[in-house]
C-alpha positions as CSV (number, residue, x, y, z in Angstrom):
1,X,-7.5,11.6,-10.2
2,X,-9.1,9.3,-11.2
3,X,-8.2,7.4,-14.1
4,X,-10.4,4.5,-15.5
5,X,-9.1,2.2,-17.6
6,X,-11.0,-1.0,-20.1
7,X,-9.0,-4.4,-18.5
8,X,-6.5,-5.2,-16.5
9,X,-3.7,-5.6,-18.9
10,X,-4.1,-1.5,-19.2
11,X,-4.4,-0.5,-15.4
12,X,-0.9,-2.5,-15.2
13,X,0.6,-0.8,-17.5
14,X,0.0,2.2,-16.6
15,X,0.3,1.3,-13.0
16,X,4.4,0.0,-13.8
17,X,4.9,3.1,-16.3
18,X,3.5,5.0,-12.5
19,X,5.7,3.5,-10.8
20,X,8.9,4.3,-12.5
21,X,8.4,7.8,-12.6
22,X,8.3,8.1,-9.2
23,X,11.0,6.5,-8.2
24,X,13.7,7.7,-10.8
25,X,11.7,11.5,-10.1
26,X,12.8,10.7,-6.8
27,X,16.9,8.8,-7.3
28,X,16.9,12.2,-9.2
29,X,16.0,14.1,-6.5
30,X,16.8,12.5,-3.5
31,X,19.5,9.8,-4.2
32,X,16.5,6.6,-3.0
33,X,12.7,5.7,-3.6
34,X,10.7,4.9,-1.0
35,X,7.9,2.4,-1.3
36,X,5.4,1.2,0.8
37,X,3.5,-2.3,-1.1
38,X,0.2,-3.3,-0.2
39,X,-1.0,-6.9,-1.1
40,X,-3.6,-8.3,-3.9
41,X,-4.3,-9.5,-7.4
42,X,-4.2,-6.4,-8.9
43,X,-0.8,-5.2,-6.9
44,X,0.0,-8.5,-7.7
45,X,0.0,-8.6,-11.3
46,X,1.4,-4.5,-11.5
47,X,4.7,-6.2,-9.4
48,X,4.7,-9.2,-12.0
49,X,5.1,-6.4,-14.4
50,X,7.7,-4.6,-13.0
51,X,10.3,-7.2,-13.0
52,X,9.1,-8.1,-16.2
53,X,11.7,-7.5,-19.4
54,X,9.7,-4.6,-20.1
55,X,10.3,-2.6,-17.1
56,X,13.1,-4.3,-15.1
57,X,15.9,-1.9,-16.5
58,X,14.1,1.5,-16.2
59,X,15.1,1.8,-12.3
60,X,17.5,1.4,-10.4
61,X,16.5,-0.9,-8.4
62,X,19.4,-0.4,-5.7
63,X,18.4,2.6,-4.9
64,X,15.3,1.4,-4.2
65,X,14.0,0.7,-0.2
66,X,10.5,-1.4,0.3
67,X,8.3,-1.7,3.0
68,X,4.7,-2.4,3.8
69,X,1.6,-0.8,3.9
70,X,0.1,-3.1,5.7
71,X,0.5,-7.2,7.0
72,X,-1.5,-10.2,8.0
73,X,-0.4,-11.8,11.2
74,X,1.3,-15.0,9.6
75,X,4.6,-15.9,9.2
76,X,6.2,-14.6,5.9
77,X,6.7,-17.6,4.0
78,X,2.1,-18.1,4.7
79,X,0.5,-18.4,1.2
80,X,-1.5,-15.5,3.0
81,X,1.8,-13.2,3.8
82,X,2.0,-9.9,2.2
83,X,5.9,-9.7,2.0
84,X,5.6,-14.0,0.5
85,X,3.6,-12.7,-2.2
86,X,5.7,-9.6,-3.0
87,X,8.7,-11.7,-2.7
88,X,7.7,-14.3,-5.5
89,X,6.5,-11.8,-7.6
90,X,9.0,-8.9,-7.6
91,X,12.3,-9.7,-5.2
92,X,13.4,-12.5,-6.1
93,X,12.6,-12.3,-9.6
94,X,14.3,-8.8,-9.4
95,X,17.0,-9.9,-6.8
96,X,16.8,-7.5,-4.5
97,X,19.0,-7.2,-1.3
98,X,17.2,-8.2,1.7
99,X,18.9,-5.3,2.8
100,X,16.7,-3.0,1.0
101,X,13.1,-4.9,2.5
102,X,11.8,-3.5,5.5
103,X,9.5,-6.1,6.3
104,X,7.4,-6.8,9.1
105,X,8.7,-9.7,11.2
106,X,5.8,-11.4,11.6
107,X,7.1,-14.9,13.0
108,X,7.6,-13.7,16.5
109,X,3.8,-14.0,16.4
110,X,3.2,-10.9,18.9
111,X,1.1,-8.3,17.2
112,X,2.2,-5.3,19.7
113,X,5.6,-6.1,19.9
114,X,5.5,-6.5,15.7
115,X,3.3,-3.0,15.3
116,X,6.4,-1.1,18.0
117,X,9.7,-2.7,15.9
118,X,7.9,-1.9,12.9
119,X,7.3,2.1,14.2
120,X,11.8,1.4,14.9
121,X,12.7,0.5,11.6
122,X,10.8,3.2,9.6
123,X,11.3,5.8,12.2
124,X,15.3,4.9,12.4
125,X,15.8,5.2,8.2
126,X,14.0,8.1,8.2
127,X,16.1,9.9,10.9
128,X,12.7,11.0,12.0
129,X,12.1,13.0,15.7
130,X,9.0,12.1,17.9
131,X,5.8,12.7,16.6
132,X,7.3,13.7,13.3
133,X,6.0,11.3,10.3
134,X,7.9,9.4,6.9
135,X,7.3,10.7,3.9
136,X,7.3,7.8,2.0
137,X,7.7,9.1,-1.6
138,X,4.8,6.2,-3.0
139,X,2.6,4.1,-0.7
140,X,0.5,1.3,-2.6
141,X,-3.2,0.9,-1.5
142,X,-6.2,-1.6,-2.4
143,X,-9.3,-2.1,-1.3
144,X,-11.6,-4.3,-0.6
145,X,-15.7,-4.8,-1.1
146,X,-16.2,-3.1,2.3
147,X,-13.9,-0.4,1.9
148,X,-10.9,-0.4,3.5
149,X,-8.2,0.1,2.6
150,X,-4.2,-1.2,3.9
151,X,-5.7,-3.1,7.0
152,X,-8.4,-0.5,8.2
153,X,-11.3,-2.0,8.2
154,X,-14.6,-0.1,9.0
155,X,-15.4,0.6,12.3
156,X,-12.1,-0.8,13.9
157,X,-10.0,1.1,16.9
158,X,-6.5,1.9,13.7
159,X,-9.2,4.5,12.4
160,X,-9.0,6.7,15.5
161,X,-4.7,6.7,15.9
162,X,-3.3,10.0,14.8
163,X,-0.5,10.2,16.5
164,X,2.0,6.4,15.9
165,X,2.8,5.5,11.9
166,X,1.7,2.2,12.7
167,X,-0.7,0.1,14.7
168,X,-2.3,-3.0,15.4
169,X,-5.6,-3.7,14.2
170,X,-8.3,-6.7,15.8
171,X,-10.5,-7.2,13.0
172,X,-13.9,-8.7,14.4
173,X,-15.3,-10.6,11.3
174,X,-12.1,-12.8,10.3
175,X,-11.1,-12.3,14.2
176,X,-7.6,-11.6,13.8
177,X,-5.3,-8.7,14.1
178,X,-4.0,-6.9,11.2
179,X,-0.6,-4.7,11.2
180,X,-0.7,-1.4,9.4
181,X,0.1,1.9,8.8
182,X,-2.0,4.7,9.5
183,X,-4.4,7.5,8.7
184,X,-1.4,9.8,9.3
185,X,1.8,7.6,7.7
186,X,-0.5,7.2,4.9
187,X,-2.1,10.6,3.9
188,X,1.9,12.1,4.6
189,X,3.2,10.0,1.9
190,X,4.4,12.0,-2.2
191,X,2.0,9.5,-3.7
192,X,-0.7,7.2,-3.3
193,X,-2.2,5.2,-6.0
194,X,-5.4,2.9,-5.4
195,X,-5.7,-0.2,-7.9
196,X,-9.1,-1.2,-7.7
197,X,-10.0,-3.9,-10.0
198,X,-13.3,-6.3,-9.9
199,X,-16.9,-5.4,-10.6
200,X,-17.7,-7.0,-6.9
201,X,-16.2,-3.7,-5.6
202,X,-18.6,-1.0,-7.9
203,X,-21.3,0.1,-5.1
204,X,-18.6,1.0,-2.2
205,X,-16.0,2.2,-5.4
206,X,-19.1,5.2,-5.6
207,X,-19.8,5.3,-2.1
208,X,-16.7,6.1,-1.6
209,X,-16.3,8.7,-4.6
210,X,-19.8,10.0,-5.0
211,X,-20.6,9.3,-1.9
212,X,-21.5,11.1,1.8
213,X,-18.7,11.1,3.7
214,X,-18.9,7.7,5.7
215,X,-15.3,7.3,6.8
216,X,-16.0,4.8,9.4
217,X,-18.1,2.6,7.4
218,X,-15.8,3.5,4.3
219,X,-12.4,3.8,5.4
220,X,-11.0,4.5,1.7
221,X,-12.4,8.0,1.8
222,X,-10.0,9.4,4.9
223,X,-7.5,8.7,2.7
224,X,-6.9,12.2,2.0
225,X,-2.7,13.6,1.2
226,X,-1.6,16.8,3.5
227,X,0.3,17.1,-0.1
228,X,1.0,14.7,-2.5
229,X,-0.7,13.8,-5.4
230,X,-3.5,10.8,-4.7
231,X,-4.3,8.6,-7.9
232,X,-7.6,6.1,-8.1
233,X,-7.0,3.4,-10.8
234,X,-10.1,1.3,-11.4
235,X,-10.7,-1.6,-13.8
236,X,-13.9,-0.6,-15.5
237,X,-16.2,-3.0,-14.4
238,X,-15.0,-1.6,-11.3
239,X,-16.1,1.7,-12.0
240,X,-19.7,0.4,-13.9
241,X,-21.9,2.7,-11.8
242,X,-19.9,6.3,-11.1
243,X,-21.1,9.5,-12.5
């Protein structure tokens, strides 16, 4: 589903409502809700809305388990950390228990070990057997101006990972390692929501949604769920070139 909004406020409100709807269905069905969060400015606004008076009492937060679809290789208190952003805007305001938060242990500064440990954490939580994939109730994603999503950047090694749940991904243009969920994990989710804002993303968004299929160049194109619902929530300026 592609849905275009006249402004960020309406996009954020719809995203928060959808988050609540998916969460409560999962809790009713399974007794818990598993969600992988995204970094970036648009998700930050959604987290602020979820922790506001309008939404905070609509979910049993003790039954929500938080993961991260990707992370920068920086300490958890670093300004660039996706965990820090989520903590400041969602976890702390809602007083989420540490037991419900599964973050990448980036303080070790050893990307290979961080990824291995996170893969184990996911496998243990979901009680996975070998070669089995986790099935998240919801994965939130953003998209960069180059078409990357999570930390799956154009022409990087992790795009070809077909077995592991997570990967270390060297990003040449950033001269750093990133930590990320892989396509198998993302595409096995029950729901994925893209949150897209900013006029500067309009050209690449048009290529992703309406152009030739080139997932190496535009990694967000390869998000195609095996058996789930995919939502593209787009602010009007970012959608200005779409037919």
